C-alpha positions as CSV (number, residue, x, y, z in Angstrom):
1,X,162.7,352.8,125.4
2,X,165.0,355.3,126.9
3,X,165.5,356.0,130.4
4,X,163.5,359.4,130.7
5,X,160.5,357.8,129.0
6,X,160.4,354.9,131.4
7,X,160.7,357.3,134.3
8,X,157.7,359.3,132.9
9,X,155.6,356.5,132.7
10,X,156.4,355.2,136.0
11,X,155.7,358.4,137.5
12,X,152.3,358.6,135.4
13,X,151.4,355.1,136.7
14,X,151.9,355.9,140.2
15,X,150.0,359.2,140.0
16,X,147.2,357.4,138.4
17,X,147.3,354.8,140.9
18,X,147.2,357.5,143.7
19,X,144.4,359.3,141.8
20,X,142.2,356.0,141.7
21,X,142.9,355.3,145.2
22,X,141.7,358.7,146.3
23,X,138.5,358.7,144.2
24,X,137.8,355.3,145.2
25,X,138.5,355.8,148.9
26,X,135.5,354.5,150.5
27,X,135.8,351.2,148.5
28,X,139.6,351.0,149.3
29,X,138.9,351.5,152.9
30,X,136.3,348.8,153.0
31,X,138.8,346.4,151.3
32,X,141.6,347.3,153.8
33,X,139.4,346.7,156.7
34,X,138.6,343.4,155.4
35,X,142.1,342.6,155.0
36,X,142.7,343.3,158.5
37,X,139.9,340.8,159.7
38,X,141.5,338.3,157.3
39,X,144.9,338.7,158.6
40,X,143.2,338.3,162.1
41,X,141.4,335.4,161.0
42,X,143.7,333.4,159.0
43,X,145.0,331.4,162.0
44,X,141.5,330.3,163.0
45,X,141.0,329.2,159.1
46,X,144.1,327.2,159.0
47,X,143.5,325.4,162.4
48,X,140.2,324.5,160.9
49,X,141.6,323.4,157.8
50,X,143.5,320.5,159.7
51,X,140.3,319.0,160.8
52,X,139.8,315.7,158.9
53,X,136.3,314.2,158.4
54,X,136.0,310.8,156.9
55,X,139.7,311.2,156.0
56,X,138.6,314.4,153.8
57,X,140.0,317.8,154.4
58,X,137.3,320.2,156.0
59,X,135.9,322.4,153.6
60,X,137.6,325.7,153.0
61,X,134.1,327.6,152.6
62,X,133.0,326.1,156.0
63,X,136.4,327.4,157.6
64,X,135.8,331.0,156.2
65,X,132.2,330.8,157.1
66,X,132.7,329.7,160.7
67,X,135.7,332.2,161.4
68,X,133.4,335.1,160.0
69,X,130.6,333.9,162.1
70,X,133.0,333.9,165.2
71,X,133.8,337.6,164.4
72,X,130.0,338.5,164.3
73,X,129.6,336.3,167.5
74,X,132.0,338.5,169.5
75,X,130.7,341.8,168.2
76,X,127.1,340.7,169.1
77,X,128.2,339.5,172.5
78,X,129.6,343.0,173.1
79,X,126.6,344.7,172.0
80,X,124.4,342.2,174.1
81,X,126.6,342.7,177.2
82,X,127.0,346.6,176.8
83,X,123.6,347.7,175.4
84,X,121.7,347.0,179.0
85,X,124.7,348.7,180.6
86,X,124.7,351.7,178.6
87,X,120.9,352.1,178.7
88,X,121.0,351.8,182.5
89,X,123.7,354.5,182.6
90,X,121.5,356.7,180.3
91,X,118.7,356.2,182.6
92,X,120.8,357.1,185.6
93,X,121.7,360.4,183.8
94,X,118.3,361.0,182.8
95,X,116.7,360.4,186.3
96,X,118.6,363.3,187.8
97,X,116.9,366.3,188.2
98,X,117.9,369.0,186.0
99,X,117.2,371.7,188.4
100,X,119.2,370.2,191.1
101,X,122.0,369.4,188.7
102,X,122.3,373.0,187.4
103,X,122.3,374.3,191.0
104,X,125.0,371.8,192.1
105,X,127.1,372.7,188.9
106,X,126.6,376.5,189.4
107,X,128.0,375.9,193.0
108,X,130.9,374.0,191.7
109,X,131.6,376.8,189.0
110,X,131.4,379.4,191.8
111,X,134.0,377.9,194.0
112,X,136.2,377.7,190.8
113,X,135.6,381.3,190.0
114,X,136.5,382.4,193.5
115,X,139.8,380.2,193.4
116,X,140.5,381.7,189.8
117,X,140.0,385.1,191.0
118,X,142.2,385.0,194.1
119,X,145.0,382.7,192.7
120,X,145.7,384.3,189.1
121,X,146.7,387.8,189.1
122,X,145.2,390.5,186.8
123,X,141.8,388.5,186.5
124,X,138.7,390.7,186.4
125,X,137.0,390.7,189.8
126,X,133.7,390.3,187.8
127,X,135.1,387.1,185.9
128,X,132.3,384.8,185.5
129,X,133.2,381.2,184.5
130,X,129.4,380.2,184.3
131,X,128.6,383.2,181.8
132,X,131.9,382.4,179.7
133,X,130.8,378.5,179.3
134,X,127.2,379.6,178.5
135,X,128.4,382.0,175.7
136,X,130.9,379.4,174.5
137,X,128.1,376.7,174.3
138,X,125.6,378.8,172.7
139,X,127.7,379.6,169.8
140,X,127.7,375.6,169.0
141,X,124.4,374.5,170.2
142,X,121.4,375.8,168.5
143,X,118.3,374.3,166.6
144,X,119.9,374.1,163.2
145,X,123.2,372.5,164.9
146,X,121.0,369.9,166.6
147,X,119.3,368.9,163.5
148,X,122.6,368.8,161.5
149,X,123.7,366.5,164.4
150,X,120.7,364.3,164.3
151,X,120.9,364.0,160.6
152,X,124.9,363.2,160.7
153,X,124.1,360.6,163.4
154,X,121.4,358.8,161.4
155,X,123.6,359.1,158.1
156,X,126.3,357.6,160.0
157,X,124.4,354.7,161.3
158,X,123.2,353.9,157.7
159,X,126.7,353.9,156.7
160,X,128.0,351.7,159.3
161,X,125.2,349.1,158.5
162,X,125.9,349.1,154.9
163,X,129.7,349.1,155.5
164,X,129.5,346.1,158.0
165,X,127.7,344.1,155.2
166,X,130.3,345.1,152.6
167,X,133.1,344.3,154.9
168,X,131.7,340.9,155.8
169,X,131.2,340.0,152.2
170,X,134.7,340.9,151.2
171,X,136.2,339.3,154.3
172,X,134.6,336.0,153.5
173,X,136.2,335.8,150.2
174,X,139.5,336.9,151.7
175,X,139.3,334.0,154.3
176,X,138.2,331.6,151.6
177,X,140.6,332.3,149.2
178,X,144.0,332.6,150.9
179,X,146.0,334.6,148.4
180,X,143.1,336.5,146.8
181,X,144.4,339.9,148.5
182,X,148.0,339.4,148.1
183,X,147.4,338.3,144.2
184,X,145.6,341.9,143.9
185,X,148.4,343.6,145.2
186,X,151.0,341.7,143.2
187,X,149.2,342.9,140.0
188,X,150.4,346.5,140.8
189,X,154.1,345.4,140.3
190,X,156.1,344.5,137.4
191,X,156.8,340.8,136.9
192,X,160.4,341.1,137.5
193,X,159.7,342.4,140.9
194,X,156.9,340.0,142.0
195,X,159.1,338.0,144.1
196,X,160.4,341.0,146.0
197,X,157.0,342.2,146.3
198,X,155.6,338.7,147.7
199,X,158.5,338.6,150.3
200,X,157.6,342.2,151.6
201,X,153.8,341.3,151.6
202,X,154.9,338.2,153.7
203,X,156.7,340.2,156.0
204,X,153.8,343.0,156.1
205,X,151.2,340.1,157.0
206,X,153.5,338.8,159.9
207,X,154.0,342.1,161.5
208,X,150.9,343.7,161.0
209,X,149.1,340.3,162.4
210,X,151.0,340.7,165.7
211,X,150.2,344.2,165.7
212,X,146.5,344.0,165.2
213,X,146.3,341.1,167.8
214,X,148.4,343.4,170.2
215,X,145.8,346.2,169.8
216,X,142.9,344.1,170.8
217,X,144.8,342.9,173.8
218,X,145.6,346.3,174.7
219,X,142.0,347.2,174.5
220,X,141.1,344.6,176.9
221,X,143.9,345.4,179.4
222,X,143.0,349.0,179.5
223,X,139.3,348.3,179.8
224,X,140.0,345.9,182.6
225,X,142.1,348.2,184.6
226,X,139.9,351.3,184.2
227,X,136.8,349.2,185.2
228,X,138.5,347.8,188.3
229,X,140.2,351.1,189.2
230,X,136.7,353.2,189.0
231,X,134.9,350.6,190.8
232,X,137.3,350.0,193.9
233,X,139.2,353.5,193.8
234,X,136.8,355.9,192.2
235,X,133.7,354.3,194.1
236,X,131.5,354.0,191.0
237,X,129.0,351.3,190.4
238,X,130.5,348.3,188.6
239,X,128.2,348.7,185.6
240,X,129.0,352.4,185.1
241,X,132.9,351.7,185.4
242,X,132.4,348.9,183.0
243,X,130.9,351.3,180.2
244,X,133.5,353.8,181.1
245,X,136.3,351.2,180.9
246,X,135.1,350.1,177.3
247,X,134.8,353.7,176.0
248,X,138.4,354.3,177.4
249,X,139.6,351.2,175.5
250,X,138.1,352.1,172.2
251,X,139.5,355.8,172.7
252,X,142.8,354.6,173.5
253,X,143.3,353.6,169.7
254,X,143.6,357.3,169.3
255,X,147.1,358.1,170.3
256,X,147.9,361.0,173.1
257,X,144.5,362.4,172.5
258,X,142.2,359.4,173.1
259,X,143.3,359.0,176.8
260,X,142.7,362.7,177.6
261,X,139.4,362.7,176.0
262,X,138.5,359.5,178.0
263,X,139.7,361.1,181.3
264,X,137.3,364.2,180.8
265,X,134.6,362.1,179.7
266,X,134.8,359.5,182.7
267,X,135.2,362.4,185.2
268,X,132.3,364.3,184.1
269,X,130.0,361.2,184.1
270,X,131.3,359.6,187.2
271,X,130.6,362.9,189.2
272,X,126.9,363.3,187.6
273,X,126.1,359.7,188.4
274,X,127.6,359.5,192.0
275,X,125.8,362.9,192.6
276,X,129.1,364.2,194.4
277,X,128.2,367.9,194.1
278,X,127.3,368.4,197.5
279,X,130.5,369.7,199.2
280,X,133.7,371.0,197.9
281,X,135.9,368.4,199.7
282,X,133.7,365.6,198.2
283,X,133.9,366.9,194.6
284,X,137.7,367.3,194.5
285,X,138.5,364.0,196.3
286,X,136.2,362.3,193.9
287,X,137.7,364.0,190.8
288,X,141.1,363.2,192.3
289,X,140.5,359.5,192.5
290,X,139.0,359.2,189.0
291,X,141.7,361.1,187.6
292,X,144.4,359.1,189.4
293,X,142.8,356.0,187.8
294,X,142.8,357.3,184.2
295,X,146.4,358.8,184.7
296,X,147.9,355.7,186.4
297,X,146.2,353.3,183.6
298,X,147.8,355.6,180.9
299,X,151.2,355.4,182.4
300,X,150.9,351.7,182.8
301,X,149.9,351.5,179.1
302,X,152.5,353.8,178.1
303,X,155.0,352.2,179.9
304,X,154.3,348.4,179.5
305,X,151.7,347.6,176.9
306,X,152.1,350.0,174.0
307,X,156.0,349.5,174.1
308,X,155.9,346.0,173.8
309,X,152.8,346.1,171.2
310,X,154.2,348.8,169.0
311,X,158.0,348.4,169.4
312,X,158.2,344.3,169.3
313,X,155.4,343.8,166.8
314,X,156.6,346.1,164.2
315,X,160.2,346.2,165.1
316,X,160.5,350.1,165.5
317,X,162.1,352.4,168.1
318,X,159.6,354.2,170.5
319,X,161.0,357.6,169.4
320,X,160.5,356.6,165.8
321,X,156.8,355.6,166.3
322,X,156.1,358.8,168.4
323,X,157.7,361.0,165.3
324,X,155.6,359.1,162.8
325,X,152.3,359.5,164.9
326,X,152.9,363.2,165.5
327,X,153.6,363.6,161.6
328,X,150.6,361.7,160.5
329,X,148.2,363.5,162.9
330,X,149.4,366.9,161.7
331,X,148.6,365.7,158.2
332,X,145.4,363.6,158.6
333,X,144.2,364.5,162.0
334,X,142.9,361.7,164.1
335,X,142.3,359.2,161.2
336,X,146.0,359.7,160.5
337,X,147.0,359.1,163.8
338,X,145.2,355.8,164.0
339,X,146.6,354.3,160.6
340,X,149.9,355.9,161.1
341,X,151.8,352.7,162.4
342,X,150.4,350.1,160.0
343,X,150.9,352.5,157.2
344,X,154.5,353.2,158.2
345,X,155.0,349.5,158.7
346,X,154.0,348.8,155.2
347,X,156.3,351.5,153.9
348,X,159.2,350.4,155.9
349,X,158.9,346.8,154.7
350,X,158.5,347.5,151.1
351,X,161.5,350.1,151.4
352,X,163.5,347.4,152.9
353,X,162.9,345.1,149.9
354,X,163.2,347.7,147.3
355,X,165.5,350.5,148.3
356,X,167.7,348.7,150.6
357,X,170.7,350.1,149.0
358,X,170.1,353.4,150.7
359,X,171.9,353.7,153.8
360,X,169.0,355.7,155.7
361,X,166.5,352.7,154.7
362,X,169.0,350.3,156.1
363,X,169.1,352.2,159.2
364,X,165.4,352.4,159.7
365,X,164.8,348.7,158.7
366,X,167.6,346.7,160.4
367,X,165.5,345.2,162.9
368,X,162.9,343.7,160.5
């Protein structure tokens, strides 16, 4: 077979694999999520394997089952702890009198309008922020939109339930059979490259294992700082601060955009819950305190937590990570930003293993 024919076959094979990955993207996502859970749970399985009962090795099926149950226990613990808090927060929000809330918001908007008209030159004296907001919201909120939202939420909950079952089932077998996922990946490579591929897969597993564990630690740290800050600095009730801290920790998974969304959401809910719409000074002071908590937490996270997690776990420069995230966001939106770093890690490791003769590859992968 001549070289041109071989290149055509390789290109066709890659195109076919990409098409199948796109066509069966839902199944591929379940498999990848299961691979992540198995990556995190593998150290637990290995520790359980060391247990000896009557000089016999602990059954691998029990190790996998216990590890999977531990994952479910943590998830249910979060639900058990946060559900009453979220219900209480919703109850507080629903107990606020709509007329009083609308009056206070209108008062706040009137003061903002006055400040805008006096401060910004060229603004129409008849400018109404309230009418602008109402017009904007009316374009998005209508009966059909609400029905679509309700239908979307219902479908999403059903999909999440089915997805959790599928992911649990696949994760169990990935934990039970240590090399099941890696053998599936190795089947995509020609036999003469199998050793290189296995070495690359081993490096990817190590790097991503550290990365995902670091992500969970980062979520916990952000959640803790936000909760304590909103409680002792922002003056919110602890239960409300804990819910907002959890939301901030989860949204922090979305680089750059997540912290901004959590700031706006937290300040809005915090102001409504504390009923601090009564006077100008109180409103501004309350907003300033809560905003400082979120901004300070984001600075700490960006300065200490994320550089350690991203740079040290995947061995990449912070500027390199920033450019990768921005590029992934422009291509794939929020989902692209979330999966940018794991995907880039995989590409770097396999590039080092197979294309290390290129100078640019050697430069980008010299720390791995």
